[in-house]
C-alpha positions as CSV (number, residue, x, y, z in Angstrom):
1,M,-16.1,14.4,-19.0
2,P,-18.7,13.4,-21.6
3,S,-22.2,13.4,-20.1
4,G,-24.6,12.7,-23.1
5,P,-26.5,9.5,-23.5
6,G,-24.3,6.6,-24.5
7,S,-21.1,8.5,-23.6
8,I,-19.8,5.8,-21.3
9,P,-17.9,3.4,-23.3
10,T,-17.8,-0.4,-23.0
11,T,-16.1,-1.4,-19.8
12,V,-12.8,-3.3,-20.0
13,P,-13.4,-6.3,-17.8
14,V,-11.3,-6.2,-14.6
15,Q,-11.1,-9.6,-13.0
16,M,-12.0,-9.1,-9.3
17,P,-8.9,-10.1,-7.4
18,K,-8.8,-13.2,-5.4
19,P,-8.8,-12.5,-1.7
20,S,-5.4,-11.4,-0.4
21,R,-3.7,-13.3,2.4
22,V,-5.0,-10.7,4.9
23,Q,-8.6,-11.2,3.7
24,Q,-8.3,-14.9,3.8
25,A,-6.9,-14.8,7.3
26,L,-9.8,-12.5,8.4
27,A,-12.2,-15.0,6.9
28,G,-10.5,-17.9,8.6
29,G,-8.5,-19.0,5.6
30,T,-4.8,-19.2,5.2
31,P,-3.3,-18.5,8.7
32,K,-0.9,-15.6,9.1
33,P,2.7,-16.6,9.9
34,E,3.9,-16.2,13.5
35,P,5.6,-12.7,14.0
36,E,8.8,-14.3,15.2
37,Q,8.9,-16.5,12.0
38,V,8.7,-13.4,9.8
39,I,11.5,-11.7,11.7
40,R,13.7,-14.8,11.4
41,K,12.9,-15.3,7.7
42,Y,14.3,-11.9,6.7
43,T,17.2,-11.4,9.1
44,E,20.5,-13.0,9.9
45,E,21.4,-12.9,13.6
46,L,24.7,-11.4,14.4
47,K,27.1,-12.8,17.0
48,T,28.6,-9.4,17.7
49,A,26.6,-6.2,17.7
50,P,27.9,-3.4,15.5
51,D,28.9,-0.2,17.2
52,E,25.9,1.8,16.1
53,D,22.4,2.7,17.3
54,C,19.2,0.8,16.6
55,I,17.1,3.5,14.8
56,I,13.9,1.9,16.1
57,C,14.5,2.3,19.9
58,M,17.6,4.7,19.6
59,E,19.6,2.5,22.0
60,K,23.0,1.2,21.2
61,L,22.8,-2.3,19.5
62,S,25.3,-3.5,22.1
63,V,22.7,-3.0,24.9
64,A,19.2,-4.5,25.3
65,S,16.4,-3.5,23.1
66,G,14.4,-0.4,24.3
67,Y,11.3,-2.5,23.7
68,S,12.3,-5.4,25.9
69,D,10.0,-4.3,28.7
70,V,6.9,-4.2,26.4
71,T,7.5,-6.9,23.8
72,N,7.4,-10.5,24.9
73,S,9.0,-13.3,22.8
74,M,9.7,-16.9,23.7
75,T,12.4,-17.1,21.0
76,I,14.0,-13.7,20.7
77,G,16.1,-12.4,23.5
78,P,16.3,-8.7,24.5
79,G,19.9,-8.4,23.4
80,A,19.6,-10.3,20.0
81,V,20.7,-8.2,17.0
82,G,20.1,-9.1,13.4
83,R,20.8,-7.8,9.9
84,L,18.2,-7.6,7.2
85,T,19.3,-9.9,4.4
86,K,18.9,-7.7,1.3
87,C,19.8,-4.2,2.6
88,S,22.1,-5.2,5.5
89,H,20.7,-2.7,8.0
90,A,21.0,-3.9,11.6
91,F,18.5,-3.7,14.4
92,H,17.5,-5.3,17.7
93,L,15.4,-8.3,16.6
94,L,13.0,-7.5,19.4
95,C,12.6,-3.9,18.0
96,L,11.8,-5.4,14.6
97,L,9.3,-7.7,16.2
98,A,7.6,-4.7,18.0
99,M,7.5,-2.7,14.7
100,Y,6.0,-5.7,12.9
101,C,3.4,-6.3,15.5
102,N,2.4,-2.7,15.4
103,G,1.5,-3.0,11.7
104,N,-1.1,-5.2,10.0
105,K,1.0,-8.3,10.4
106,D,0.7,-9.5,6.7
107,G,3.9,-11.5,6.6
108,S,5.9,-8.7,5.0
109,L,8.6,-6.5,6.6
110,Q,9.8,-3.0,5.6
111,C,13.2,-1.7,6.6
112,P,12.7,1.4,8.7
113,S,16.0,2.8,7.5
114,C,15.9,2.4,3.7
115,K,12.2,1.2,3.1
116,T,13.3,-2.0,1.4
117,I,10.3,-4.4,1.4
118,Y,10.7,-8.0,2.3
119,G,7.8,-10.2,1.2
120,E,4.6,-8.9,-0.3
121,K,3.3,-5.8,1.4
122,T,-0.5,-5.6,1.7
123,G,-2.7,-2.9,3.1
124,T,-6.0,-2.4,4.8
125,Q,-8.2,-1.2,2.0
126,P,-11.9,-2.1,2.6
127,R,-13.7,-4.3,0.0
128,G,-14.9,-2.6,-3.1
129,K,-14.8,-2.6,-6.9
130,M,-12.3,-1.2,-9.5
131,E,-13.6,-0.7,-13.1
132,V,-11.7,0.5,-16.2
133,F,-13.1,2.3,-19.2
134,S,-11.5,3.9,-22.3
135,Y,-12.4,7.3,-23.8
136,P,-11.5,8.6,-27.3
137,V,-10.7,12.0,-25.7
138,S,-7.3,13.4,-25.0
139,L,-5.9,14.7,-21.7
140,P,-4.1,18.0,-21.6
141,G,-0.4,17.3,-22.3
142,H,-1.2,13.9,-23.9
143,E,-3.0,15.0,-27.1
144,D,-1.6,12.0,-29.0
145,C,-3.7,9.4,-27.3
146,G,-7.0,8.7,-25.7
147,T,-7.9,8.4,-22.0
148,I,-8.1,5.6,-19.4
149,L,-10.8,6.1,-16.8
150,I,-10.6,4.2,-13.6
151,V,-13.6,4.1,-11.3
152,Y,-13.1,3.0,-7.7
153,N,-16.2,2.3,-5.6
154,I,-16.0,1.4,-1.9
155,P,-19.2,1.3,0.2
156,P,-19.3,2.3,3.9
157,G,-19.0,-0.6,6.3
158,V,-17.7,-1.9,9.6
159,Q,-14.0,-1.8,10.4
160,G,-12.1,-5.1,10.6
161,P,-9.4,-6.1,13.1
162,E,-6.8,-4.5,10.8
163,H,-8.4,-1.1,11.0
164,P,-8.0,1.7,13.6
165,N,-11.3,1.0,15.5
166,P,-12.4,-2.6,14.9
167,G,-16.1,-3.1,15.0
168,K,-16.9,0.6,14.5
169,P,-18.5,1.8,11.3
170,F,-16.5,3.7,8.7
171,T,-17.8,6.2,6.1
172,A,-16.8,6.3,2.4
173,R,-17.2,9.8,1.1
174,G,-17.0,10.8,-2.6
175,F,-17.4,7.4,-4.1
176,P,-17.4,6.4,-6.9
177,R,-14.1,8.1,-7.5
178,Q,-13.0,8.7,-11.1
179,C,-9.3,8.9,-12.0
180,Y,-7.6,9.5,-15.3
181,L,-4.5,8.2,-17.1
182,P,-3.3,8.8,-20.7
183,D,-4.0,5.7,-22.9
184,N,-0.4,5.3,-24.0
185,A,2.3,2.8,-23.2
186,Q,3.3,4.3,-19.8
187,G,-0.2,5.0,-18.8
188,R,-1.2,1.4,-19.5
189,K,1.8,0.2,-17.4
190,V,0.7,2.4,-14.5
191,L,-2.8,0.9,-14.9
192,E,-1.5,-2.6,-14.6
193,L,0.5,-1.7,-11.5
194,L,-2.6,0.0,-10.0
195,K,-4.5,-3.2,-10.5
196,V,-1.8,-5.0,-8.5
197,A,-1.9,-2.3,-5.8
198,W,-5.7,-2.7,-5.7
199,K,-5.4,-6.4,-5.3
200,R,-3.0,-5.9,-2.4
201,R,-5.4,-3.4,-0.7
202,L,-2.9,-0.6,-1.0
203,I,-4.8,2.2,-2.8
204,F,-7.1,3.2,0.1
205,T,-7.2,2.8,3.8
206,V,-9.4,3.7,6.8
207,G,-8.1,6.8,8.6
208,T,-8.6,10.5,9.1
209,S,-9.3,12.7,6.1
210,S,-6.6,15.4,5.6
211,T,-9.2,17.7,4.0
212,T,-12.2,17.4,6.3
213,G,-10.7,16.0,9.5
214,E,-13.3,13.3,9.6
215,T,-12.1,10.1,11.4
216,D,-13.0,6.5,10.5
217,T,-13.4,7.2,6.8
218,V,-11.9,5.8,3.6
219,V,-8.9,7.9,2.5
220,W,-6.2,7.7,-0.2
221,N,-3.1,5.8,0.8
222,E,0.1,7.5,-0.6
223,I,-0.5,6.6,-4.3
224,H,-1.6,9.8,-5.9
225,H,-4.2,9.8,-8.6
226,K,-5.4,12.4,-11.1
227,T,-9.1,13.1,-10.4
228,E,-9.6,15.9,-12.9
229,M,-9.7,15.3,-16.6
230,D,-9.7,18.6,-18.4
231,R,-8.1,21.1,-16.0
232,N,-5.5,21.3,-13.3
233,V,-7.1,23.7,-10.8
234,T,-6.3,21.7,-7.7
235,G,-3.1,20.0,-8.8
236,H,-5.1,16.8,-9.3
237,G,-5.4,17.1,-13.1
238,Y,-3.4,17.5,-16.2
239,P,-1.1,18.7,-17.7
240,D,1.5,17.3,-15.3
241,P,4.6,16.1,-17.2
242,N,6.1,14.4,-14.1
243,Y,3.0,12.6,-12.9
244,L,3.5,9.2,-14.5
245,Q,7.1,8.9,-13.2
246,N,6.0,10.1,-9.8
247,V,3.2,7.6,-9.4
248,L,5.6,4.8,-10.6
249,A,7.9,5.8,-7.7
250,E,5.0,5.8,-5.2
251,L,3.9,2.4,-6.4
252,A,7.5,1.1,-6.0
253,A,7.6,2.5,-2.5
254,Q,4.7,0.2,-1.7
255,G,6.5,-2.8,-3.3
256,V,4.6,-2.7,-6.6
257,T,7.0,-2.7,-9.5
258,E,7.2,-4.1,-13.0
259,D,8.5,-7.4,-11.5
260,C,5.1,-7.9,-10.1
261,L,3.5,-8.0,-13.6
262,G,5.4,-11.1,-14.5
263,Q,3.9,-12.9,-11.4
264,Q,0.3,-12.2,-12.2
């Protein structure tokens, strides 16, 4: 990466995202929907249970939910069975409720069988800043174009109610973190989708570092980035002919697809 004076190019302005529904809720803004409402919104209750197992509790759908002793609901009975509206997978509704309540309760639901996402999935990324720069230097394997530099910066802070240990401090090692994309059509598409993922708090989370074992620290969250510009010693650099396709698949697994770009 260039290091001489004046080597950092003019920044491309990135509008700081408006607070997500989760942030607004934490700040006392838009209230989160009731968990039962979310389950009802994305399911159709079945009058007769299919002859199959619920993969959440591993009990037959024809018997009561395995979570009926630990999950209370005024509106969903222990034997109620429903089918998700898009993918048609069936579960005990109480099991779906238990699964939803164990997440960050952002109003979205993800099928535990096929991973289809209902609603807009948001994460638990702490507050920070995403900046974008462009370089007139090529990445290995992408000699026909320049380079996009993404700089993520998240300061240490205190965990919120959506984090593993609310009220406890979290660390943020290795920031600012610099990541690289080729400045071509597909690289720019990945950049726009990464902006959506950042806005939805999906790129980082608070957890345990897989490299150091440190707990209560900011870690990557299943969307891989290239953090080396001119070598591929660790597998986090270029050349990597499959990287752009792989990261598009990882973004899609989080519910971030080209469809999202038309909604911005």
